[in-house]
N, C-alpha and C positions, 0 to 999 in steps of 0.2 A: 504494500500500500504506500510505498515511498513516493510514488507519483513523480518520478524522475527529478527529485530534489525540489519540487515546488511545494512549499508548505501549505499554500492556499488550496491547491488541488488535493493534497492529502487530507486536510480538514474537511473539504467538501465530500470526499469519498467516505471518510469516517462517519460524517453526518448521515449520508445515504445508507451506510451499513446499519447505523443505529435505527433509522426509520424502518428499514426492511425487517430488522429483528422485532421491533415493536409491532409492526403491522402483521407479522406472522402469527402473533399471539400464541406461539409455542413456548412453553416454559423453558425448554432447553436453550432456545435462541435468546430469550430474555436474559437467562443466566449468563450465556456467552457474552452478550453485549455488556452486561454489568461487569464481568471480569475484564473485558477489553478496556472498558472505561476506567476501572480501578488501576489497571497496569499501563494505561496509555503513556504516562510520562516515561516509563522505562522502555516501552516498545518504541516510542518516538526517538529516544536517545540512541537506541540500537540502529534504527533506520538512518539516522543522521550520521552516526560515527562508525557503525559496523563493529563496535567493540562490545564484547559480552564478558560475563563473569563465569562462563561455562567451565573454564579450567579450574578455577577456585572451587566451584561447586562439585566438580569431579573429585578433587582431592578431599573435600569435606566428606563426601560419600565414602571414599576409600578408607578414611580414618575411622568413620563410624563402623564400617564392616570389619575392619581389623580389631577394633575395640570389642565388638560383639563376639567375634570368634576367639578372642584371647581368654575368655572366661575369667576375667578379673585378675590381671597381673597385679601382684602385690608390690613388685619393685618397679617404681616409675621409670627408672632408667631403661630397664628391659622393655617396658611398654613403648618408650620413645624410640628405641632401636628398632623394634618390630615395625612401628609405623614408618620410620625413615626407610627401612628396608623395602617395604611395599611401595612407598611413594617414589623411590628412585629405581625401581626395577627396570623401567624402559631405558633409562640412561645407562645403566650397567650392561644391559643386553646390547645396546648399540656400541658401547666401548669394547665389549668382548668381541663383537663381530668384526670390528676394525683391527683388533690386535692379533687376530688369528691369521 
């Protein structure tokens, strides 16, 4: 919905989308329109810059998975090492690939 960088056209298309959702009277589309309206500043920032926080969110998910599978490390240093090990796996694999 970037509208080729024209903010006026993007706002116009967003308004048309909201009207379409409201006219449909489908609860799912009304919920979708509400969600888009709530997140519009973030969506618009991505459309303008192309920058996301997907990498950070991915690492946060990975840390939560590691913590969940650790079954409660009692030693915080071991917990940090395990998280660091999992978060740097890709870099280690690439370094190993080039060193062989």
